[in-house]
DOFIKOL-399930 format. One record per residue: residue number from 1; residue in one letter; z, y, x of N, C-alpha, C, CB in turn. Coordinates in steps of 0.02 Angstrom, whole numbers. Glycine has a CB too. Layout:
REM DOFIKOL-399930
(rec NUM 'a' (Z Y X) (Z Y X) (Z Y X) (Z Y X))
...
***
This chain:
REM DOFIKOL-399930
(rec 1 'x' (-10 -51 52) (-1 9 2) (6 57 38) (55 8 -45))
(rec 2 'x' (-30 118 33) (-49 166 69) (1 222 12) (-142 171 80))
(rec 3 'x' (45 257 65) (85 300 27) (70 370 60) (162 277 27))
(rec 4 'x' (71 421 -4) (53 492 15) (94 530 -7) (-6 517 -2))
(rec 5 'x' (142 574 24) (203 613 25) (190 680 22) (242 601 81))
(rec 6 'x' (182 708 -46) (169 780 -40) (249 815 -50) (109 805 -103))
(rec 7 'x' (260 841 5) (328 885 27) (314 952 28) (359 870 100))
(rec 8 'x' (368 987 -2) (367 1063 -5) (428 1089 -56) (290 1088 -34))
(rec 9 'x' (436 1153 -43) (492 1182 -77) (468 1194 -145) (519 1246 -44))
(rec 10 'x' (515 1242 -194) (498 1239 -267) (442 1297 -253) (568 1256 -329))
(rec 11 'x' (387 1299 -307) (330 1313 -304) (292 1348 -251) (327 1336 -347))
(rec 12 'x' (271 1277 -216) (232 1280 -167) (152 1234 -183) (279 1255 -106))
(rec 13 'x' (148 1215 -246) (90 1182 -254) (101 1118 -273) (53 1185 -201))
(rec 14 'x' (142 1061 -264) (150 997 -255) (121 984 -334) (231 971 -229))
(rec 15 'x' (150 1003 -389) (128 984 -448) (72 1001 -479) (165 994 -482))
(rec 16 'x' (28 1049 -447) (-21 1072 -470) (-71 1052 -417) (-14 1140 -486))
(rec 17 'x' (-51 1027 -366) (-111 957 -324) (-110 915 -359) (-96 917 -251))
(rec 18 'x' (-46 876 -400) (-58 830 -428) (-87 827 -488) (-19 807 -427))
(rec 19 'x' (-87 884 -509) (-140 901 -572) (-197 898 -586) (-145 945 -588))
(rec 20 'x' (-225 930 -498) (-298 919 -501) (-307 848 -469) (-341 979 -460))
(rec 21 'x' (-275 818 -432) (-299 726 -423) (-305 702 -482) (-244 669 -386))
(rec 22 'x' (-252 714 -531) (-264 680 -598) (-318 707 -635) (-205 683 -642))
(rec 23 'x' (-328 769 -641) (-417 791 -677) (-452 742 -644) (-461 879 -656))
(rec 24 'x' (-455 744 -564) (-509 727 -533) (-520 638 -543) (-502 755 -457))
(rec 25 'x' (-463 608 -535) (-455 541 -570) (-490 513 -645) (-384 541 -579))
(rec 26 'x' (-481 561 -677) (-497 550 -743) (-581 580 -769) (-434 586 -783))
(rec 27 'x' (-598 623 -732) (-659 627 -733) (-699 647 -691) (-670 648 -770))
(rec 28 'x' (-697 661 -628) (-737 674 -579) (-762 609 -529) (-703 725 -544))
(rec 29 'x' (-709 567 -540) (-719 500 -488) (-782 459 -522) (-639 442 -485))
(rec 30 'x' (-796 485 -580) (-855 441 -601) (-932 464 -561) (-861 450 -690))
(rec 31 'x' (-929 506 -516) (-987 527 -488) (-1006 474 -436) (-980 598 -460))
(rec 32 'x' (-932 443 -402) (-938 391 -360) (-988 334 -379) (-875 366 -354))
(rec 33 'x' (-1027 316 -355) (-1091 257 -378) (-1051 216 -397) (-1146 220 -322))
(rec 34 'x' (-1004 177 -390) (-984 103 -412) (-936 104 -462) (-955 59 -355))
(rec 35 'x' (-909 169 -476) (-841 176 -517) (-868 159 -593) (-803 262 -510))
(rec 36 'x' (-844 83 -627) (-865 51 -707) (-828 117 -740) (-823 -45 -736))
(rec 37 'x' (-755 130 -733) (-712 141 -786) (-647 160 -758) (-708 82 -830))
(rec 38 'x' (-593 196 -777) (-535 213 -759) (-497 178 -824) (-528 294 -744))
(rec 39 'x' (-450 154 -826) (-384 140 -865) (-346 181 -846) (-352 79 -859))
(rec 40 'x' (-299 233 -874) (-235 260 -875) (-175 246 -921) (-245 315 -879))
(rec 41 'x' (-115 251 -889) (-51 259 -921) (-24 300 -895) (-10 212 -925))
(rec 42 'x' (1 370 -958) (35 396 -909) (98 446 -964) (-24 442 -852))
(rec 43 'x' (141 466 -913) (206 480 -943) (216 564 -938) (267 437 -901))
(rec 44 'x' (213 606 -986) (221 671 -958) (300 692 -971) (166 724 -991))
(rec 45 'x' (302 754 -931) (359 789 -949) (342 854 -982) (400 798 -893))
(rec 46 'x' (401 897 -984) (390 972 -1044) (385 1021 -968) (490 1001 -1121))
(rec 47 'x' (393 1008 -912) (380 1051 -853) (297 1032 -817) (448 1035 -796))
(rec 48 'x' (248 1007 -849) (207 1004 -815) (188 931 -782) (223 1049 -779))
(rec 49 'x' (267 912 -766) (256 849 -709) (242 783 -745) (328 836 -659))
(rec 50 'x' (211 735 -713) (191 666 -745) (194 606 -700) (118 667 -771))
(rec 51 'x' (189 546 -730) (203 501 -691) (137 462 -731) (286 472 -688))
(rec 52 'x' (87 422 -669) (29 392 -714) (-8 327 -653) (-40 471 -740))
(rec 53 'x' (-18 282 -703) (-51 236 -661) (-130 242 -676) (-22 161 -675))
(rec 54 'x' (-172 229 -633) (-235 248 -648) (-273 169 -593) (-252 349 -618))
(rec 55 'x' (-293 126 -653) (-342 63 -629) (-409 95 -629) (-342 -8 -682))
(rec 56 'x' (-433 83 -554) (-506 123 -546) (-547 37 -543) (-516 189 -451))
(rec 57 'x' (-579 37 -593) (-618 -26 -589) (-694 -14 -574) (-610 -66 -656))
(rec 58 'x' (-718 -61 -511) (-794 -31 -482) (-833 -94 -469) (-790 20 -403))
(rec 59 'x' (-890 -87 -491) (-943 -154 -502) (-915 -180 -538) (-963 -205 -451))
(rec 60 'x' (-953 -265 -556) (-956 -300 -616) (-891 -333 -643) (-1004 -349 -609))
(rec 61 'x' (-853 -350 -571) (-807 -394 -591) (-742 -356 -612) (-798 -443 -536))
(rec 62 'x' (-698 -381 -644) (-642 -347 -651) (-589 -363 -600) (-621 -357 -715))
(rec 63 'x' (-608 -398 -555) (-568 -408 -507) (-570 -339 -455) (-590 -478 -476))
(rec 64 'x' (-609 -309 -462) (-631 -262 -420) (-581 -189 -444) (-719 -257 -428))
(rec 65 'x' (-534 -202 -441) (-478 -154 -457) (-436 -121 -403) (-433 -188 -497))
(rec 66 'x' (-434 -60 -410) (-385 -26 -355) (-332 14 -413) (-435 40 -291))
(rec 67 'x' (-271 25 -373) (-219 37 -435) (-200 105 -383) (-143 -39 -460))
(rec 68 'x' (-200 165 -423) (-153 213 -394) (-110 239 -436) (-182 264 -366))
(rec 69 'x' (-57 252 -428) (16 273 -443) (27 357 -420) (72 218 -396))
(rec 70 'x' (46 406 -456) (53 475 -459) (103 484 -495) (1 511 -482))
(rec 71 'x' (153 505 -451) (217 549 -469) (219 617 -469) (267 536 -429))
(rec 72 'x' (235 660 -483) (228 740 -483) (302 756 -487) (181 775 -551))
(rec 73 'x' (342 708 -510) (419 737 -544) (471 719 -483) (449 689 -631))
(rec 74 'x' (501 757 -439) (544 763 -405) (604 801 -388) (522 761 -379))
(rec 75 'x' (625 833 -441) (658 902 -450) (727 868 -441) (642 951 -528))
(rec 76 'x' (747 823 -463) (796 809 -484) (830 725 -488) (786 840 -535))
(rec 77 'x' (869 708 -502) (900 634 -518) (873 588 -562) (963 638 -542))
(rec 78 'x' (877 635 -614) (849 607 -679) (762 581 -662) (855 676 -745))
(rec 79 'x' (733 643 -657) (667 619 -652) (656 563 -576) (618 694 -650))
(rec 80 'x' (680 590 -542) (675 529 -477) (692 455 -515) (747 545 -403))
(rec 81 'x' (738 453 -542) (762 378 -580) (696 369 -637) (858 383 -629))
(rec 82 'x' (678 408 -672) (633 394 -711) (583 376 -674) (619 438 -752))
(rec 83 'x' (551 391 -610) (493 379 -564) (521 298 -529) (483 455 -497))
(rec 84 'x' (580 289 -528) (617 203 -507) (583 172 -550) (706 181 -518))
(rec 85 'x' (617 198 -625) (590 131 -662) (520 126 -684) (627 118 -725))
(rec 86 'x' (471 171 -675) (405 178 -696) (376 138 -632) (380 260 -709))
(rec 87 'x' (390 158 -584) (380 115 -518) (386 30 -529) (443 140 -461))
(rec 88 'x' (437 25 -517) (471 -52 -524) (444 -85 -580) (553 -54 -535))
(rec 89 'x' (439 -54 -637) (393 -87 -696) (420 -138 -708) (321 -102 -684))
(rec 90 'x' (502 -144 -735) (516 -209 -755) (494 -231 -808) (572 -220 -759))
(rec 91 'x' (493 -313 -811) (449 -325 -874) (407 -314 -901) (459 -321 -907))
(rec 92 'x' (354 -277 -854) (306 -264 -885) (322 -209 -928) (283 -315 -913))
(rec 93 'x' (364 -170 -917) (385 -115 -971) (316 -74 -988) (449 -58 -937))
(rec 94 'x' (293 -53 -939) (249 22 -931) (164 -1 -929) (274 70 -842))
(rec 95 'x' (146 -48 -888) (89 -83 -879) (93 -150 -852) (51 -48 -842))
(rec 96 'x' (28 -182 -843) (33 -247 -834) (31 -244 -741) (-34 -292 -879))
(rec 97 'x' (61 -309 -727) (88 -323 -672) (24 -320 -624) (128 -390 -675))
(rec 98 'x' (28 -281 -570) (-15 -285 -520) (1 -239 -455) (-81 -270 -549))
(rec 99 'x' (-27 -261 -404) (-1 -222 -349) (-22 -138 -340) (-25 -261 -288))
(rec 100 'x' (22 -94 -294) (-21 -30 -317) (-40 -25 -238) (25 48 -362))
(rec 101 'x' (-118 13 -228) (-150 23 -194) (-132 76 -155) (-195 21 -219))
(rec 102 'x' (-125 129 -185) (-112 189 -173) (-49 228 -209) (-169 218 -184))
(rec 103 'x' (20 251 -168) (65 299 -209) (68 358 -203) (122 290 -205))
(rec 104 'x' (40 403 -246) (44 474 -216) (119 514 -238) (-28 520 -247))
(rec 105 'x' (163 528 -220) (232 560 -234) (244 624 -198) (289 512 -214))
(rec 106 'x' (264 652 -232) (301 729 -216) (384 724 -191) (301 780 -297))
(rec 107 'x' (395 757 -143) (457 771 -119) (477 833 -119) (465 752 -64))
(rec 108 'x' (544 850 -127) (574 922 -126) (607 927 -66) (622 941 -184))
(rec 109 'x' (576 958 -16) (586 971 67) (653 993 81) (536 1029 99))
(rec 110 'x' (677 1041 16) (749 1063 23) (806 1028 5) (757 1115 -7))
(rec 111 'x' (815 965 -9) (851 918 -39) (867 864 -8) (827 902 -87))
(rec 112 'x' (899 845 36) (892 780 74) (924 720 22) (936 786 153))
(rec 113 'x' (941 723 -3) (984 667 -41) (931 662 -102) (1075 693 -66))
(rec 114 'x' (873 697 -123) (827 679 -158) (766 650 -128) (815 727 -191))
(rec 115 'x' (762 680 -61) (717 649 -25) (745 581 3) (693 694 26))
(rec 116 'x' (804 568 12) (820 494 25) (799 457 -48) (910 483 47))
(rec 117 'x' (818 467 -91) (813 426 -139) (731 408 -165) (857 457 -190))
(rec 118 'x' (696 455 -155) (616 435 -141) (596 401 -92) (574 485 -133))
(rec 119 'x' (621 412 -32) (589 368 27) (627 288 18) (609 408 115))
(rec 120 'x' (687 286 -20) (721 228 -40) (667 185 -90) (794 251 -79))
(rec 121 'x' (642 218 -128) (591 194 -195) (520 165 -147) (565 280 -261))
(rec 122 'x' (509 212 -92) (429 188 -64) (453 152 -13) (367 248 -35))
(rec 123 'x' (518 118 -2) (537 69 43) (523 84 109) (510 11 29))
(rec 124 'x' (535 173 119) (528 201 192) (592 229 215) (473 258 197))
(rec 125 'x' (608 209 283) (643 236 297) (657 315 315) (648 203 324))
(rec 126 'x' (716 351 296) (704 413 301) (677 459 355) (748 430 288))
(rec 127 'x' (684 435 410) (658 449 450) (579 453 488) (691 430 465))
(rec 128 'x' (548 405 442) (497 376 457) (415 435 477) (496 325 390))
(rec 129 'x' (441 485 417) (379 537 432) (413 583 504) (361 599 348))
(rec 130 'x' (447 579 555) (459 647 578) (429 654 652) (540 663 577))
(rec 131 'x' (395 598 659) (333 604 707) (276 608 696) (324 566 741))
(rec 132 'x' (270 614 638) (184 641 616) (164 696 629) (165 645 547))
(rec 133 'x' (107 696 651) (72 763 663) (56 789 609) (15 762 701))
(rec 134 'x' (46 860 615) (54 899 546) (-20 931 541) (121 963 546))
(rec 135 'x' (-64 924 484) (-133 945 504) (-136 1026 482) (-196 894 464))
(rec 136 'x' (-157 1050 518) (-169 1132 504) (-229 1149 464) (-178 1173 571))
(rec 137 'x' (-199 1168 403) (-232 1187 342) (-266 1267 353) (-172 1184 279))
(rec 138 'x' (-231 1309 359) (-252 1380 398) (-236 1399 438) (-248 1427 381))
(rec 139 'x' (-283 1460 449) (-246 1507 511) (-250 1572 499) (-277 1501 582))
(rec 140 'x' (-234 1605 524) (-218 1689 516) (-223 1725 568) (-152 1709 495))
(rec 141 'x' (-245 1768 534) (-240 1845 620) (-207 1903 572) (-357 1893 668))
(rec 142 'x' (-168 1928 615) (-149 2003 581) (-173 2052 629) (-63 2017 566))
(rec 143 'x' (-210 2120 606) (-207 2154 654) (-212 2215 624) (-250 2140 702))
(rec 144 'x' (-174 2271 648) (-164 2327 611) (-142 2334 531) (-220 2355 619))
(rec 145 'x' (-93 2291 507) (-86 2284 445) (-136 2274 402) (-59 2325 428))
(rec 146 'x' (-178 2204 424) (-222 2201 403) (-224 2119 422) (-267 2253 422))
(rec 147 'x' (-236 2070 371) (-238 1978 372) (-287 1952 367) (-206 1940 323))
(rec 148 'x' (-312 1913 398) (-366 1867 378) (-342 1795 389) (-433 1881 420))
(rec 149 'x' (-354 1760 314) (-325 1714 319) (-370 1668 309) (-275 1714 286))
(rec 150 'x' (-393 1602 356) (-446 1562 357) (-418 1502 340) (-484 1561 416))
(rec 151 'x' (-430 1474 274) (-420 1406 243) (-467 1349 262) (-423 1414 171))
(rec 152 'x' (-438 1297 297) (-473 1238 314) (-485 1187 260) (-438 1208 367))
(rec 153 'x' (-488 1148 274) (-460 1067 229) (-421 1088 175) (-403 1006 277))
(rec 154 'x' (-415 1092 105) (-364 1088 73) (-332 1026 74) (-374 1108 19))
(rec 155 'x' (-267 1002 40) (-236 936 40) (-278 920 -27) (-146 931 37))
(rec 156 'x' (-279 939 -66) (-337 898 -114) (-390 864 -91) (-372 939 -156))
(rec 157 'x' (-431 891 -52) (-501 862 -19) (-473 810 25) (-550 919 29))
(rec 158 'x' (-425 830 70) (-388 773 104) (-378 705 60) (-315 801 125))
(rec 159 'x' (-344 713 8) (-307 651 -31) (-386 617 -59) (-238 682 -110))
(rec 160 'x' (-414 667 -88) (-473 635 -113) (-501 584 -79) (-519 675 -122))
(rec 161 'x' (-525 617 -11) (-571 567 51) (-523 518 56) (-591 602 137))
(rec 162 'x' (-461 510 65) (-424 443 77) (-447 404 26) (-343 444 77))
(rec 163 'x' (-429 414 -46) (-440 383 -100) (-517 358 -117) (-414 426 -147))
(rec 164 'x' (-559 412 -78) (-630 377 -80) (-645 314 -30) (-683 434 -62))
(rec 165 'x' (-623 330 32) (-617 257 82) (-597 212 40) (-562 254 148))
(rec 166 'x' (-529 223 8) (-521 144 -18) (-553 112 -56) (-473 130 -46))
(rec 167 'x' (-595 157 -119) (-638 116 -161) (-696 97 -132) (-654 146 -219))
(rec 168 'x' (-718 122 -62) (-771 101 -41) (-783 21 -4) (-783 154 -2))
***
C-alpha cells in the first residue's frame, strides 16, 4: 500500500487538495485510456471533510481494480476515530473487503497527539518521515517591496501523477 500524508497547519489547503482529488477521481480520471468505471463510497462531514473509497476498474476484467482511500478529516479525536473505523472496516460495515492500494490522508502539523493517532492507523512509526526530502513547490524573490512567487508543480499534480503510475 502506498501512503500519501498531506501535512499542514489549519487553513493551509489540505481539505481543498482532497476535494480536488475527489473531483478528479470522480470525473477527470475517465480521460485515462483504460478506465472502465469508478465505484465510490463516501461519508461526508458538515465542514467539507470526507472519507471515501474509490474502486477504479480498468480493462475488461473486474479483477483489474485499484482501491484508493482518501481521508480529509484529521482535525480532532472524533474525526480520526471515524477514519480508523472506516479504514479498518470491521465486518465490512462500509465496503466490501479488498486491500487498499493507495491511502491518502491529512494530518495536522501542530498537534503531535493527532499525528501519532493517524500514524498508528497507517501502521507507520511516528518518526517515519523525519528524513524525507522536501519537494520544492515554489520559489520567491523579494526586491524593493515587490514579491515574485514562482509556483512549480502543485501537490495536486504530484499526487495525480502517482495515482496514474499505479493505474498504468
